[in-house]
Backbone as ProteinMPNN parsed JSONL, in Angstrom:
{"seq_chain_A": "XXXXXXXXXXXXXXXXXXXXXXXXXXXXXXXXXXXXXXXXXXXXXXXXXXXXXXXXXXXXXXXXXXXXXXXXX", "coords_chain_A": {"N_chain_A": [[-18.206, 2.477, -2.122], [-17.904, -0.933, -1.876], [-15.329, -1.627, 0.334], [-13.984, -4.053, 0.071], [-14.679, -4.816, -2.876], [-12.458, -2.312, -3.574], [-9.848, -3.968, -2.932], [-10.284, -6.175, -4.501], [-11.385, -6.014, -6.79], [-10.753, -4.834, -10.289], [-9.482, -2.503, -12.496], [-9.687, -2.553, -15.675], [-7.812, -3.452, -17.961], [-5.562, -2.74, -15.77], [-4.593, -2.998, -12.263], [-5.365, -5.077, -9.934], [-5.906, -4.294, -6.154], [-5.095, -5.938, -4.093], [-3.044, -7.027, -6.048], [-0.933, -5.429, -5.768], [0.218, -5.159, -3.52], [0.831, -7.453, -3.869], [3.06, -6.886, -5.765], [4.344, -5.683, -4.388], [5.981, -6.896, -2.492], [8.81, -7.931, -2.445], [9.9, -5.503, -1.919], [8.509, -4.184, 0.072], [10.098, -6.864, 2.139], [12.738, -5.503, 1.174], [12.244, -3.166, 2.598], [12.295, -3.831, 5.114], [14.69, -4.744, 5.767], [16.583, -2.614, 6.066], [18.276, -0.664, 8.33], [18.855, 1.728, 7.985], [16.677, 5.133, 7.809], [14.416, 5.121, 6.135], [13.095, 6.573, 2.863], [9.931, 6.778, 1.363], [9.273, 7.479, -2.153], [6.237, 7.647, -3.983], [3.501, 7.258, -5.403], [-0.419, 7.151, -3.984], [-1.682, 4.81, -3.793], [0.346, 3.024, -3.559], [1.618, 3.879, -0.771], [-0.235, 3.917, 0.666], [-1.012, 0.904, 0.837], [2.404, 0.825, 1.948], [1.971, 1.63, 3.522], [-0.806, 0.522, 5.646], [0.667, -1.844, 5.545], [3.114, -1.548, 7.175], [1.384, -1.135, 9.644], [0.572, -2.771, 11.173], [-2.438, -2.761, 9.511], [-6.031, -3.565, 9.084], [-6.404, -5.89, 6.15], [-9.095, -5.162, 4.515], [-9.444, -2.655, 5.041], [-7.192, -1.194, 4.815], [-7.552, 0.225, 1.336], [-8.493, 2.316, 1.922], [-7.283, 3.873, 3.36], [-6.104, 6.569, 5.432], [-2.878, 7.963, 4.255], [-0.581, 9.715, 4.612], [0.634, 12.93, 2.02], [2.073, 14.127, -0.039], [3.805, 15.739, 1.975], [1.681, 16.077, 3.723], [-0.515, 14.831, 6.691]], "CA_chain_A": [[-17.828, 1.459, -2.9], [-17.156, -1.08, -0.59], [-14.041, -1.728, 0.562], [-13.718, -5.231, -0.716], [-14.305, -4.111, -4.194], [-11.162, -1.895, -4.454], [-8.812, -4.778, -2.018], [-10.276, -7.568, -5.315], [-11.564, -5.358, -8.316], [-9.672, -4.523, -11.044], [-10.058, -2.306, -13.518], [-9.759, -3.106, -17.579], [-5.664, -2.604, -18.062], [-4.693, -2.384, -14.756], [-4.031, -4.347, -10.839], [-6.338, -4.59, -8.056], [-4.991, -3.556, -4.532], [-3.804, -7.355, -3.861], [-1.406, -7.374, -7.308], [-0.556, -4.179, -6.402], [0.735, -6.123, -2.731], [1.671, -8.564, -4.159], [4.176, -6.613, -6.24], [5.513, -5.029, -3.359], [6.372, -7.849, -1.154], [10.382, -7.491, -2.481], [10.186, -3.492, -1.314], [8.906, -4.66, 1.956], [11.336, -7.329, 2.752], [14.168, -5.329, 1.584], [12.95, -1.933, 3.377], [12.51, -4.252, 7.068], [16.463, -5.35, 6.488], [17.169, -1.692, 6.073], [18.506, 0.069, 9.585], [18.562, 3.604, 7.931], [15.845, 5.462, 7.717], [14.11, 4.71, 4.451], [12.054, 7.558, 2.793], [9.091, 6.204, -0.115], [8.215, 8.352, -2.694], [5.425, 6.966, -4.89], [1.929, 6.959, -5.806], [-1.307, 7.191, -2.784], [-2.467, 3.232, -3.857], [1.341, 2.097, -2.716], [2.22, 4.622, 0.089], [-1.283, 3.226, 1.374], [-0.158, -0.715, 0.58], [3.255, 0.401, 2.653], [1.698, 2.008, 5.04], [-1.044, -0.656, 5.957], [1.726, -2.899, 6.105], [3.81, -1.557, 8.635], [0.912, -0.324, 11.153], [-0.3, -4.171, 10.617], [-3.986, -2.458, 9.358], [-6.592, -4.914, 8.015], [-6.62, -5.858, 4.99], [-10.006, -4.623, 4.552], [-9.337, -1.132, 5.097], [-5.811, -0.546, 3.736], [-7.535, 0.487, 0.418], [-9.024, 3.384, 2.16], [-6.319, 4.56, 5.288], [-5.195, 7.965, 5.409], [-1.497, 7.9, 4.19], [1.171, 11.015, 4.385], [0.172, 12.849, 0.363], [2.707, 15.471, 0.249], [4.008, 16.076, 3.775], [0.508, 16.163, 4.788], [-1.487, 13.645, 7.449]], "C_chain_A": [[-17.436, 1.012, -2.166], [-15.812, -1.501, -0.835], [-13.372, -3.416, -0.516], [-13.402, -5.733, -1.673], [-12.744, -3.851, -4.339], [-10.242, -3.313, -3.675], [-9.026, -5.737, -3.647], [-10.549, -6.87, -6.616], [-10.514, -4.889, -8.989], [-9.93, -3.93, -12.157], [-9.414, -2.508, -14.547], [-8.401, -2.5, -17.541], [-5.208, -2.411, -16.688], [-4.822, -3.338, -13.526], [-4.898, -3.607, -9.864], [-5.396, -4.286, -7.304], [-3.665, -4.875, -4.387], [-2.37, -7.441, -4.858], [-1.244, -6.21, -6.55], [0.317, -4.692, -5.144], [1.471, -6.855, -3.123], [2.964, -8.561, -5.176], [4.797, -5.939, -5.487], [6.368, -5.64, -2.125], [8.278, -8.289, -0.97], [10.691, -6.566, -1.956], [10.315, -4.013, -0.436], [9.884, -5.518, 2.526], [12.393, -6.645, 2.402], [13.817, -3.367, 2.232], [13.016, -2.48, 4.985], [13.745, -4.88, 6.813], [17.034, -4.059, 6.534], [17.575, -0.986, 7.896], [19.134, 1.006, 9.539], [17.052, 3.83, 8.357], [15.39, 5.287, 5.945], [12.518, 5.841, 4.043], [11.7, 6.746, 0.917], [8.739, 7.387, -0.581], [7.688, 7.705, -3.93], [3.871, 7.602, -4.902], [1.186, 6.491, -4.613], [-1.276, 5.639, -2.574], [-0.815, 2.93, -3.197], [2.087, 2.838, -1.625], [0.841, 3.905, 1.052], [-1.232, 1.056, 1.536], [1.211, -0.671, 2.348], [2.48, 0.487, 4.716], [0.558, 1.018, 5.938], [-0.343, -1.834, 6.472], [2.361, -2.775, 7.539], [3.349, -1.172, 9.485], [-0.102, -1.311, 11.533], [-1.969, -3.571, 10.248], [-4.677, -3.338, 8.85], [-6.608, -4.262, 7.369], [-7.904, -4.563, 4.612], [-10.009, -3.218, 4.162], [-8.03, -0.545, 4.222], [-6.192, 0.119, 2.483], [-7.516, 1.962, 0.705], [-8.607, 4.049, 3.798], [-6.039, 6.014, 4.454], [-4.046, 7.779, 5.325], [-1.074, 9.537, 4.14], [1.037, 11.284, 2.498], [1.203, 13.892, 1.112], [2.971, 16.91, 1.294], [3.126, 16.71, 4.802], [-0.391, 14.727, 5.698], [-2.673, 13.751, 7.253]], "O_chain_A": [[-16.665, 1.618, -1.423], [-15.274, -1.691, -1.926], [-12.585, -3.575, -1.449], [-12.534, -6.581, -1.882], [-11.928, -4.595, -4.882], [-9.827, -3.783, -4.735], [-7.939, -6.078, -4.115], [-9.851, -7.216, -7.569], [-9.462, -4.554, -8.445], [-10.58, -4.571, -12.984], [-8.224, -2.702, -14.298], [-8.029, -1.382, -17.188], [-4.195, -1.712, -16.638], [-5.166, -4.494, -13.775], [-5.099, -2.51, -9.343], [-4.236, -4.038, -7.632], [-2.439, -4.954, -4.459], [-1.205, -7.75, -4.604], [-2.002, -5.578, -7.285], [1.481, -4.76, -5.541], [2.659, -6.977, -2.822], [3.689, -9.517, -5.451], [5.896, -5.512, -5.841], [7.068, -5.155, -1.236], [8.879, -8.719, 0.015], [11.792, -6.55, -1.405], [11.352, -4.4, 0.104], [10.581, -5.033, 3.417], [13.344, -6.9, 3.14], [14.693, -2.507, 2.316], [13.568, -1.865, 5.897], [14.036, -5.702, 7.682], [18.143, -4.094, 7.067], [16.554, -1.019, 8.584], [19.87, 1.419, 10.435], [16.358, 3.055, 9.014], [16.056, 5.353, 4.912], [11.421, 5.904, 4.597], [12.386, 6.404, -0.046], [8.128, 8.248, 0.052], [8.432, 7.269, -4.809], [3.467, 8.502, -4.166], [1.715, 5.567, -3.995], [-0.944, 5.147, -1.496], [-0.919, 2.508, -2.045], [3.254, 2.473, -1.477], [1.105, 3.4, 2.144], [-1.489, 0.325, 2.492], [1.198, -1.419, 3.325], [2.445, 0.042, 5.863], [1.013, 0.68, 7.031], [-0.597, -2.564, 7.429], [2.257, -3.45, 8.563], [4.063, -0.741, 10.391], [-1.21, -1.077, 12.015], [-2.8, -4.159, 10.94], [-4.091, -4.078, 8.06], [-6.704, -3.037, 7.295], [-7.67, -3.362, 4.478], [-10.499, -2.742, 3.138], [-7.966, 0.266, 3.298], [-5.247, 0.826, 2.134], [-6.832, 2.769, 0.075], [-9.208, 4.451, 4.794], [-5.849, 6.312, 3.275], [-3.644, 7.302, 6.386], [-1.59, 10.322, 3.345], [1.223, 10.365, 1.701], [1.217, 14.321, 2.266], [2.673, 18.1, 1.403], [3.28, 17.341, 5.848], [-0.786, 13.742, 5.074], [-3.456, 12.945, 7.756]]}, "name": "protein", "num_of_chains": 1, "seq": "XXXXXXXXXXXXXXXXXXXXXXXXXXXXXXXXXXXXXXXXXXXXXXXXXXXXXXXXXXXXXXXXXXXXXXXXX"}
């Protein structure tokens, strides 16, 4: 499946990856404000979005980027 579809495609009654990123904007702002370590416990799509943002990964590869899952890389 092309990664462009993963970014903009929307499953029935679901949200696209771009929707997820938009929904995370306030969370990202709060994380950036923190001066202490932050632990995020979330579903894989959320972790990929956050990881991609903070590592400045190109948008088109963020849906397939490898993010730590269950303490594994």
